[in-house]
N, CA, C and O atoms as a Tinker XYZ file with bonds, in Angstrom:
   428  protein
     1  N     48.370000   32.866000   48.455000    73     2
     2  CA    47.549000   33.913000   47.865000    64     1     3
     3  C     46.740000   34.580000   48.971000    63     2     4     5
     4  O     46.283000   33.923000   49.906000    81     3
     5  N     46.575000   35.860000   48.854000    73     3     6
     6  CA    45.833000   36.637000   49.828000    64     5     7
     7  C     44.335000   36.345000   49.712000    63     6     8     9
     8  O     43.857000   35.898000   48.670000    81     7
     9  N     43.615000   36.601000   50.785000    73     7    10
    10  CA    42.162000   36.367000   50.815000    64     9    11
    11  C     41.440000   37.618000   50.333000    63    10    12    13
    12  O     41.620000   38.703000   50.887000    81    11
    13  N     40.635000   37.459000   49.313000    73    11    14
    14  CA    39.850000   38.556000   48.751000    64    13    15
    15  C     38.380000   38.168000   48.832000    63    14    16    17
    16  O     37.997000   37.069000   48.433000    81    15
    17  N     37.558000   39.076000   49.351000    73    15    18
    18  CA    36.120000   38.813000   49.488000    64    17    19
    19  C     35.309000   39.369000   48.324000    63    18    20    21
    20  O     34.241000   38.852000   47.996000    81    19
    21  N     35.829000   40.437000   47.699000    73    19    22
    22  CA    35.113000   41.080000   46.601000    64    21    23
    23  C     36.068000   41.358000   45.451000    63    22    24    25
    24  O     37.275000   41.504000   45.639000    81    23
    25  N     35.498000   41.427000   44.263000    73    23    26
    26  CA    36.224000   41.829000   43.065000    64    25    27
    27  C     35.403000   42.917000   42.384000    63    26    28    29
    28  O     34.245000   43.146000   42.734000    81    27
    29  N     36.007000   43.575000   41.419000    73    27    30
    30  CA    35.390000   44.753000   40.824000    64    29    31
    31  C     35.327000   44.636000   39.313000    63    30    32    33
    32  O     36.233000   44.105000   38.669000    81    31
    33  N     34.224000   45.150000   38.760000    73    31    34
    34  CA    34.026000   45.196000   37.314000    64    33    35
    35  C     33.692000   46.630000   36.919000    63    34    36    37
    36  O     32.764000   47.231000   37.459000    81    35
    37  N     34.446000   47.167000   35.983000    73    35    38
    38  CA    34.126000   48.461000   35.393000    64    37    39
    39  C     33.280000   48.173000   34.158000    63    38    40    41
    40  O     33.676000   47.393000   33.292000    81    39
    41  N     32.123000   48.802000   34.087000    73    39    42
    42  CA    31.271000   48.588000   32.921000    64    41    43
    43  C     30.528000   49.862000   32.570000    63    42    44    45
    44  O     30.387000   50.768000   33.391000    81    43
    45  N     30.061000   49.913000   31.348000    73    43    46
    46  CA    29.285000   51.071000   30.907000    64    45    47
    47  C     27.874000   50.983000   31.485000    63    46    48    49
    48  O     27.371000   49.898000   31.776000    81    47
    49  N     27.252000   52.142000   31.644000    73    47    50
    50  CA    25.862000   52.152000   32.088000    64    49    51
    51  C     24.990000   51.414000   31.077000    63    50    52    53
    52  O     24.040000   50.729000   31.459000    81    51
    53  N     25.304000   51.548000   29.806000    73    51    54
    54  CA    24.540000   50.868000   28.759000    64    53    55
    55  C     24.582000   49.352000   28.953000    63    54    56    57
    56  O     23.545000   48.690000   28.906000    81    55
    57  N     25.795000   48.795000   29.175000    73    55    58
    58  CA    25.924000   47.351000   29.375000    64    57    59
    59  C     25.187000   46.897000   30.641000    63    58    60    61
    60  O     24.589000   45.821000   30.664000    81    59
    61  N     25.235000   47.724000   31.691000    73    59    62
    62  CA    24.544000   47.359000   32.925000    64    61    63
    63  C     23.030000   47.385000   32.725000    63    62    64    65
    64  O     22.318000   46.515000   33.228000    81    63
    65  N     22.544000   48.376000   31.995000    73    63    66
    66  CA    21.107000   48.441000   31.711000    64    65    67
    67  C     20.655000   47.222000   30.904000    63    66    68    69
    68  O     19.568000   46.693000   31.132000    81    67
    69  N     21.493000   46.778000   29.959000    73    67    70
    70  CA    21.191000   45.542000   29.210000    64    69    71
    71  C     21.115000   44.354000   30.159000    63    70    72    73
    72  O     20.241000   43.498000   30.021000    81    71
    73  N     22.032000   44.302000   31.121000    73    71    74
    74  CA    22.039000   43.201000   32.087000    64    73    75
    75  C     20.781000   43.204000   32.934000    63    74    76    77
    76  O     20.202000   42.151000   33.200000    81    75
    77  N     20.358000   44.382000   33.356000    73    75    78
    78  CA    19.135000   44.469000   34.156000    64    77    79
    79  C     17.938000   43.971000   33.365000    63    78    80    81
    80  O     17.077000   43.279000   33.909000    81    79
    81  N     17.876000   44.315000   32.094000    73    79    82
    82  CA    16.779000   43.849000   31.238000    64    81    83
    83  C     16.831000   42.333000   31.037000    63    82    84    85
    84  O     15.797000   41.666000   31.022000    81    83
    85  N     18.051000   41.795000   30.881000    73    83    86
    86  CA    18.230000   40.367000   30.608000    64    85    87
    87  C     18.179000   39.507000   31.871000    63    86    88    89
    88  O     17.919000   38.306000   31.800000    81    87
    89  N     18.430000   40.132000   33.033000    73    87    90
    90  CA    18.467000   39.383000   34.284000    64    89    91
    91  C     19.813000   38.752000   34.579000    63    90    92    93
    92  O     19.952000   38.009000   35.551000    81    91
    93  N     20.816000   39.042000   33.743000    73    91    94
    94  CA    22.164000   38.507000   33.922000    64    93    95
    95  C     23.134000   39.394000   33.152000    63    94    96    97
    96  O     22.784000   39.945000   32.108000    81    95
    97  N     24.374000   39.533000   33.676000    73    95    98
    98  CA    25.401000   40.313000   32.986000    64    97    99
    99  C     26.293000   39.347000   32.210000    63    98   100   101
   100  O     26.936000   38.470000   32.786000    81    99
   101  N     26.317000   39.528000   30.900000    73    99   102
   102  CA    27.100000   38.648000   30.032000    64   101   103
   103  C     28.459000   39.227000   29.683000    63   102   104   105
   104  O     29.266000   38.568000   29.028000    81   103
   105  N     28.721000   40.463000   30.118000    73   103   106
   106  CA    30.009000   41.083000   29.867000    64   105   107
   107  C     29.960000   42.095000   28.742000    63   106   108   109
   108  O     28.960000   42.234000   28.039000    81   107
   109  N     31.061000   42.790000   28.596000    73   107   110
   110  CA    31.225000   43.791000   27.545000    64   109   111
   111  C     31.586000   43.095000   26.232000    63   110   112   113
   112  O     31.769000   41.879000   26.192000    81   111
   113  N     31.684000   43.874000   25.176000    73   111   114
   114  CA    32.140000   43.324000   23.887000    64   113   115
   115  C     33.533000   42.729000   24.033000    63   114   116   117
   116  O     33.820000   41.683000   23.450000    81   115
   117  N     34.409000   43.383000   24.807000    73   115   118
   118  CA    35.761000   42.847000   25.032000    64   117   119
   119  C     35.707000   41.525000   25.790000    63   118   120   121
   120  O     36.444000   40.592000   25.472000    81   119
   121  N     34.833000   41.444000   26.792000    73   119   122
   122  CA    34.679000   40.199000   27.547000    64   121   123
   123  C     34.215000   39.071000   26.628000    63   122   124   125
   124  O     34.746000   37.961000   26.665000    81   123
   125  N     33.217000   39.379000   25.807000    73   123   126
   126  CA    32.693000   38.356000   24.889000    64   125   127
   127  C     33.775000   37.905000   23.916000    63   126   128   129
   128  O     33.877000   36.717000   23.609000    81   127
   129  N     34.579000   38.837000   23.431000    73   127   130
   130  CA    35.672000   38.500000   22.514000    64   129   131
   131  C     36.694000   37.575000   23.195000    63   130   132   133
   132  O     37.182000   36.624000   22.584000    81   131
   133  N     37.009000   37.864000   24.467000    73   131   134
   134  CA    38.041000   37.111000   25.181000    64   133   135
   135  C     37.535000   35.805000   25.798000    63   134   136   137
   136  O     38.337000   34.959000   26.193000    81   135
   137  N     36.224000   35.637000   25.883000    73   135   138
   138  CA    35.664000   34.388000   26.398000    64   137   139
   139  C     35.500000   34.336000   27.904000    63   138   140   141
   140  O     35.226000   33.272000   28.458000    81   139
   141  N     35.664000   35.473000   28.578000    73   139   142
   142  CA    35.467000   35.548000   30.023000    64   141   143
   143  C     35.215000   36.998000   30.401000    63   142   144   145
   144  O     35.530000   37.914000   29.640000    81   143
   145  N     34.641000   37.200000   31.585000    73   143   146
   146  CA    34.410000   38.557000   32.079000    64   145   147
   147  C     35.630000   38.974000   32.886000    63   146   148   149
   148  O     36.034000   38.293000   33.828000    81   147
   149  N     36.207000   40.100000   32.501000    73   147   150
   150  CA    37.377000   40.674000   33.176000    64   149   151
   151  C     36.958000   41.372000   34.466000    63   150   152   153
   152  O     36.010000   42.156000   34.475000    81   151
   153  N     37.658000   41.088000   35.536000    73   151   154
   154  CA    37.479000   41.769000   36.819000    64   153   155
   155  C     38.826000   42.261000   37.302000    63   154   156   157
   156  O     39.866000   41.922000   36.736000    81   155
   157  N     38.799000   43.063000   38.352000    73   155   158
   158  CA    40.022000   43.536000   39.003000    64   157   159
   159  C     39.874000   43.370000   40.503000    63   158   160   161
   160  O     38.767000   43.413000   41.039000    81   159
   161  N     41.005000   43.179000   41.178000    73   159   162
   162  CA    41.039000   43.293000   42.629000    64   161   163
   163  C     41.045000   44.793000   42.951000    63   162   164   165
   164  O     41.289000   45.613000   42.066000    81   163
   165  N     40.783000   45.147000   44.182000    73   163   166
   166  CA    40.679000   46.559000   44.567000    64   165   167
   167  C     41.898000   47.366000   44.131000    63   166   168   169
   168  O     41.755000   48.452000   43.569000    81   167
   169  N     43.088000   46.844000   44.384000    73   167   170
   170  CA    44.303000   47.605000   44.072000    64   169   171
   171  C     44.638000   47.631000   42.581000    63   170   172   173
   172  O     45.625000   48.253000   42.189000    81   171
   173  N     43.850000   46.980000   41.754000    73   171   174
   174  CA    44.065000   46.974000   40.302000    64   173   175
   175  C     43.073000   47.868000   39.554000    63   174   176   177
   176  O     43.233000   48.097000   38.355000    81   175
   177  N     42.061000   48.369000   40.243000    73   175   178
   178  CA    40.980000   49.107000   39.582000    64   177   179
   179  C     41.486000   50.380000   38.901000    63   178   180   181
   180  O     41.137000   50.633000   37.747000    81   179
   181  N     42.288000   51.175000   39.578000    73   179   182
   182  CA    42.738000   52.457000   39.018000    64   181   183
   183  C     43.530000   52.253000   37.739000    63   182   184   185
   184  O     43.303000   52.953000   36.752000    81   183
   185  N     44.448000   51.311000   37.743000    73   183   186
   186  CA    45.241000   51.067000   36.542000    64   185   187
   187  C     44.371000   50.506000   35.406000    63   186   188   189
   188  O     44.565000   50.863000   34.244000    81   187
   189  N     43.432000   49.645000   35.736000    73   187   190
   190  CA    42.506000   49.125000   34.721000    64   189   191
   191  C     41.698000   50.266000   34.110000    63   190   192   193
   192  O     41.521000   50.331000   32.894000    81   191
   193  N     41.218000   51.146000   34.950000    73   191   194
   194  CA    40.457000   52.297000   34.472000    64   193   195
   195  C     41.304000   53.157000   33.534000    63   194   196   197
   196  O     40.849000   53.542000   32.457000    81   195
   197  N     42.520000   53.453000   33.940000    73   195   198
   198  CA    43.422000   54.282000   33.125000    64   197   199
   199  C     43.796000   53.607000   31.811000    63   198   200   201
   200  O     43.879000   54.268000   30.776000    81   199
   201  N     44.017000   52.314000   31.845000    73   199   202
   202  CA    44.494000   51.600000   30.659000    64   201   203
   203  C     43.374000   51.283000   29.656000    63   202   204   205
   204  O     43.571000   51.403000   28.447000    81   203
   205  N     42.225000   50.888000   30.149000    73   203   206
   206  CA    41.185000   50.369000   29.255000    64   205   207
   207  C     39.951000   51.272000   29.094000    63   206   208   209
   208  O     39.122000   51.025000   28.219000    81   207
   209  N     39.823000   52.302000   29.919000    73   207   210
   210  CA    38.611000   53.119000   29.885000    64   209   211
   211  C     38.916000   54.612000   29.784000    63   210   212   213
   212  O     38.072000   55.445000   30.112000    81   211
   213  N     40.103000   54.941000   29.336000    73   211   214
   214  CA    40.535000   56.334000   29.215000    64   213   215
   215  C     39.525000   57.121000   28.377000    63   214   216   217
   216  O     39.118000   56.690000   27.299000    81   215
   217  N     39.135000   58.281000   28.899000    73   215   218
   218  CA    38.235000   59.220000   28.214000    64   217   219
   219  C     36.824000   58.684000   27.980000    63   218   220   221
   220  O     36.069000   59.274000   27.208000    81   219
   221  N     36.458000   57.594000   28.620000    73   219   222
   222  CA    35.087000   57.099000   28.509000    64   221   223
   223  C     34.253000   57.685000   29.646000    63   222   224   225
   224  O     34.756000   57.949000   30.738000    81   223
   225  N     32.999000   57.876000   29.367000    73   223   226
   226  CA    32.078000   58.405000   30.372000    64   225   227
   227  C     30.963000   57.384000   30.592000    63   226   228   229
   228  O     30.912000   56.341000   29.940000    81   227
   229  N     30.072000   57.714000   31.531000    73   227   230
   230  CA    28.939000   56.837000   31.854000    64   229   231
   231  C     29.407000   55.434000   32.260000    63   230   232   233
   232  O     28.908000   54.423000   31.767000    81   231
   233  N     30.380000   55.411000   33.175000    73   231   234
   234  CA    30.922000   54.149000   33.660000    64   233   235
   235  C     30.459000   53.876000   35.082000    63   234   236   237
   236  O     30.225000   54.789000   35.874000    81   235
   237  N     30.334000   52.595000   35.375000    73   235   238
   238  CA    29.975000   52.131000   36.711000    64   237   239
   239  C     31.060000   51.206000   37.238000    63   238   240   241
   240  O     31.756000   50.538000   36.473000    81   239
   241  N     31.189000   51.180000   38.550000    73   239   242
   242  CA    32.077000   50.227000   39.203000    64   241   243
   243  C     31.204000   49.275000   40.008000    63   242   244   245
   244  O     30.575000   49.663000   40.993000    81   243
   245  N     31.179000   48.018000   39.569000    73   243   246
   246  CA    30.400000   46.984000   40.254000    64   245   247
   247  C     31.293000   46.298000   41.283000    63   246   248   249
   248  O     32.404000   45.873000   40.967000    81   247
   249  N     30.807000   46.197000   42.492000    73   247   250
   250  CA    31.495000   45.464000   43.552000    64   249   251
   251  C     30.790000   44.119000   43.674000    63   250   252   253
   252  O     29.586000   44.064000   43.923000    81   251
   253  N     31.538000   43.040000   43.499000    73   251   254
   254  CA    30.961000   41.703000   43.384000    64   253   255
   255  C     31.488000   40.805000   44.510000    63   254   256   257
   256  O     32.697000   40.700000   44.716000    81   255
   257  N     30.581000   40.170000   45.221000    73   255   258
   258  CA    30.948000   39.248000   46.308000    64   257   259
   259  C     31.391000   37.913000   45.719000    63   258   260   261
   260  O     30.631000   37.248000   45.015000    81   259
   261  N     32.619000   37.533000   46.013000    73   259   262
   262  CA    33.165000   36.280000   45.484000    64   261   263
   263  C     32.361000   35.071000   45.961000    63   262   264   265
   264  O     32.181000   34.111000   45.211000    81   263
   265  N     31.881000   35.112000   47.200000    73   263   266
   266  CA    31.157000   33.943000   47.710000    64   265   267
   267  C     29.785000   33.750000   47.059000    63   266   268   269
   268  O     29.115000   32.750000   47.316000    81   267
   269  N     29.368000   34.694000   46.224000    73   267   270
   270  CA    28.108000   34.548000   45.480000    64   269   271
   271  C     28.346000   34.071000   44.041000    63   270   272   273
   272  O     27.409000   33.942000   43.254000    81   271
   273  N     29.611000   33.813000   43.718000    73   271   274
   274  CA    29.963000   33.341000   42.373000    64   273   275
   275  C     30.194000   31.840000   42.398000    63   274   276   277
   276  O     30.576000   31.279000   43.425000    81   275
   277  N     29.964000   31.200000   41.275000    73   275   278
   278  CA    30.276000   29.777000   41.122000    64   277   279
   279  C     31.799000   29.637000   41.124000    63   278   280   281
   280  O     32.448000   30.111000   40.191000    81   279
   281  N     32.388000   29.007000   42.135000    73   279   282
   282  CA    33.847000   28.930000   42.223000    64   281   283
   283  C     34.492000   28.130000   41.091000    63   282   284   285
   284  O     35.695000   28.247000   40.855000    81   283
   285  N     33.702000   27.323000   40.396000    73   283   286
   286  CA    34.280000   26.532000   39.307000    64   285   287
   287  C     34.510000   27.352000   38.047000    63   286   288   289
   288  O     35.210000   26.903000   37.139000    81   287
   289  N     33.924000   28.564000   37.977000    73   287   290
   290  CA    34.109000   29.385000   36.777000    64   289   291
   291  C     34.883000   30.677000   37.047000    63   290   292   293
   292  O     35.076000   31.481000   36.135000    81   291
   293  N     35.328000   30.883000   38.295000    73   291   294
   294  CA    36.164000   32.040000   38.630000    64   293   295
   295  C     37.614000   31.586000   38.708000    63   294   296   297
   296  O     37.973000   30.732000   39.518000    81   295
   297  N     38.430000   32.169000   37.857000    73   295   298
   298  CA    39.853000   31.812000   37.810000    64   297   299
   299  C     40.700000   33.066000   38.010000    63   298   300   301
   300  O     40.382000   34.127000   37.472000    81   299
   301  N     41.777000   32.943000   38.784000    73   299   302
   302  CA    42.756000   34.023000   38.932000    64   301   303
   303  C     43.900000   33.681000   37.992000    63   302   304   305
   304  O     44.598000   32.684000   38.174000    81   303
   305  N     44.083000   34.534000   36.972000    73   303   306
   306  CA    45.061000   34.233000   35.930000    64   305   307
   307  C     46.021000   35.404000   35.732000    63   306   308   309
   308  O     45.651000   36.568000   35.886000    81   307
   309  N     47.249000   35.069000   35.390000    73   307   310
   310  CA    48.279000   36.082000   35.167000    64   309   311
   311  C     47.942000   36.904000   33.934000    63   310   312   313
   312  O     47.628000   36.367000   32.871000    81   311
   313  N     48.016000   38.216000   34.101000    73   311   314
   314  CA    47.731000   39.144000   33.010000    64   313   315
   315  C     48.719000   40.304000   33.102000    63   314   316   317
   316  O     49.924000   40.083000   33.222000    81   315
   317  N     48.226000   41.518000   33.047000    73   315   318
   318  CA    49.050000   42.727000   33.029000    64   317   319
   319  C     50.093000   42.749000   34.154000    63   318   320   321
   320  O     49.789000   42.461000   35.312000    81   319
   321  N     51.316000   43.094000   33.784000    73   319   322
   322  CA    52.432000   43.229000   34.732000    64   321   323
   323  C     52.705000   41.955000   35.536000    63   322   324   325
   324  O     53.270000   42.019000   36.627000    81   323
   325  N     52.310000   40.813000   35.005000    73   323   326
   326  CA    52.530000   39.555000   35.707000    64   325   327
   327  C     51.623000   39.352000   36.906000    63   326   328   329
   328  O     51.809000   38.405000   37.670000    81   327
   329  N     50.638000   40.233000   37.081000    73   327   330
   330  CA    49.706000   40.123000   38.209000    64   329   331
   331  C     48.572000   39.166000   37.872000    63   330   332   333
   332  O     48.200000   39.001000   36.710000    81   331
   333  N     48.033000   38.542000   38.910000    73   331   334
   334  CA    46.856000   37.685000   38.719000    64   333   335
   335  C     45.594000   38.540000   38.805000    63   334   336   337
   336  O     45.421000   39.345000   39.719000    81   335
   337  N     44.718000   38.335000   37.815000    73   335   338
   338  CA    43.435000   39.024000   37.749000    64   337   339
   339  C     42.316000   37.996000   37.779000    63   338   340   341
   340  O     42.475000   36.885000   37.273000    81   339
   341  N     41.183000   38.364000   38.373000    73   339   342
   342  CA    40.030000   37.461000   38.377000    64   341   343
   343  C     39.301000   37.491000   37.033000    63   342   344   345
   344  O     38.984000   38.556000   36.503000    81   343
   345  N     39.047000   36.308000   36.501000    73   343   346
   346  CA    38.311000   36.145000   35.243000    64   345   347
   347  C     37.150000   35.193000   35.498000    63   346   348   349
   348  O     37.332000   34.125000   36.083000    81   347
   349  N     35.967000   35.579000   35.060000    73   347   350
   350  CA    34.771000   34.754000   35.248000    64   349   351
   351  C     34.391000   34.128000   33.912000    63   350   352   353
   352  O     34.034000   34.830000   32.966000    81   351
   353  N     34.472000   32.804000   33.844000    73   351   354
   354  CA    34.166000   32.052000   32.620000    64   353   355
   355  C     32.700000   31.638000   32.605000    63   354   356   357
   356  O     32.365000   30.454000   32.612000    81   355
   357  N     31.849000   32.638000   32.583000    73   355   358
   358  CA    30.412000   32.432000   32.567000    64   357   359
   359  C     29.739000   33.757000   32.843000    63   358   360   361
   360  O     30.397000   34.795000   32.927000    81   359
   361  N     28.437000   33.719000   32.982000    73   359   362
   362  CA    27.671000   34.938000   33.225000    64   361   363
   363  C     27.788000   35.373000   34.676000    63   362   364   365
   364  O     27.991000   34.555000   35.572000    81   363
   365  N     27.656000   36.673000   34.890000    73   363   366
   366  CA    27.606000   37.228000   36.233000    64   365   367
   367  C     26.151000   37.355000   36.654000    63   366   368   369
   368  O     25.385000   38.119000   36.068000    81   367
   369  N     25.785000   36.599000   37.670000    73   367   370
   370  CA    24.432000   36.697000   38.209000    64   369   371
   371  C     24.303000   38.029000   38.954000    63   370   372   373
   372  O     25.195000   38.409000   39.713000    81   371
   373  N     23.201000   38.729000   38.736000    73   371   374
   374  CA    23.040000   40.078000   39.276000    64   373   375
   375  C     23.055000   40.105000   40.799000    63   374   376   377
   376  O     23.463000   41.107000   41.387000    81   375
   377  N     22.622000   39.034000   41.451000    73   375   378
   378  CA    22.605000   39.029000   42.918000    64   377   379
   379  C     23.998000   38.928000   43.534000    63   378   380   381
   380  O     24.138000   39.039000   44.752000    81   379
   381  N     25.025000   38.719000   42.718000    73   379   382
   382  CA    26.403000   38.721000   43.215000    64   381   383
   383  C     26.940000   40.142000   43.371000    63   382   384   385
   384  O     27.945000   40.359000   44.048000    81   383
   385  N     26.269000   41.108000   42.743000    73   383   386
   386  CA    26.697000   42.513000   42.806000    64   385   387
   387  C     26.171000   43.109000   44.104000    63   386   388   389
   388  O     24.961000   43.187000   44.321000    81   387
   389  N     27.096000   43.529000   44.966000    73   387   390
   390  CA    26.697000   44.043000   46.282000    64   389   391
   391  C     26.627000   45.568000   46.331000    63   390   392   393
   392  O     25.986000   46.124000   47.222000    81   391
   393  N     27.277000   46.252000   45.386000    73   391   394
   394  CA    27.140000   47.691000   45.290000    64   393   395
   395  C     27.560000   48.165000   43.906000    63   394   396   397
   396  O     28.300000   47.494000   43.187000    81   395
   397  N     27.054000   49.356000   43.559000    73   395   398
   398  CA    27.357000   49.958000   42.260000    64   397   399
   399  C     27.656000   51.426000   42.505000    63   398   400   401
   400  O     26.859000   52.142000   43.111000    81   399
   401  N     28.813000   51.868000   42.027000    73   399   402
   402  CA    29.194000   53.273000   42.130000    64   401   403
   403  C     29.379000   53.855000   40.753000    63   402   404   405
   404  O     29.919000   53.206000   39.857000    81   403
   405  N     28.929000   55.081000   40.586000    73   403   406
   406  CA    29.120000   55.792000   39.337000    64   405   407
   407  C     30.518000   56.387000   39.352000    63   406   408   409
   408  O     30.919000   57.029000   40.322000    81   407
   409  N     31.260000   56.169000   38.266000    73   407   410
   410  CA    32.608000   56.728000   38.146000    64   409   411
   411  C     32.500000   58.108000   37.495000    63   410   412   413
   412  O     31.771000   58.293000   36.521000    81   411
   413  N     33.228000   59.056000   38.040000    73   411   414
   414  CA    33.115000   60.443000   37.599000    64   413   415
   415  C     34.114000   60.777000   36.498000    63   414   416   417
   416  O     35.201000   60.205000   36.428000    81   415
   417  N     33.727000   61.705000   35.649000    73   415   418
   418  CA    34.637000   62.290000   34.676000    64   417   419
   419  C     35.004000   61.365000   33.541000    63   418   420   421
   420  O     34.474000   60.262000   33.415000    81   419
   421  N     35.922000   61.834000   32.719000    73   419   422
   422  CA    36.381000   61.096000   31.561000    64   421   423
   423  C     37.619000   60.295000   31.837000    63   422   424   425
   424  O     38.170000   59.691000   30.916000    81   423
   425  N     38.081000   60.261000   33.064000    73   423   426
   426  CA    39.230000   59.481000   33.513000    64   425   427
   427  C     40.339000   59.506000   32.524000    63   426   428
   428  O     41.383000   58.896000   32.751000    81   427
């Protein structure tokens, strides 16, 4: 497996604002339904955006440092197109987020 230092989370500004108020990111409604927080590797972000966030606005792209996550709750699991995606089986601590970019348009 290749070495990855960061993973990415697409989230709504609303969900991020809730996380800031709570002091921790618990995930989107879809994450809560699935029992883990969905992330993407860099080369998976565009397809994730197109597939799951089409025509949505007010989105953010969180860049998350893997070395700031609890390794016992981060799993790389096979998902779309047989690719492995990072899934976090717990809350995302805010200090693991190293940058936040606003995504433009309705994608």
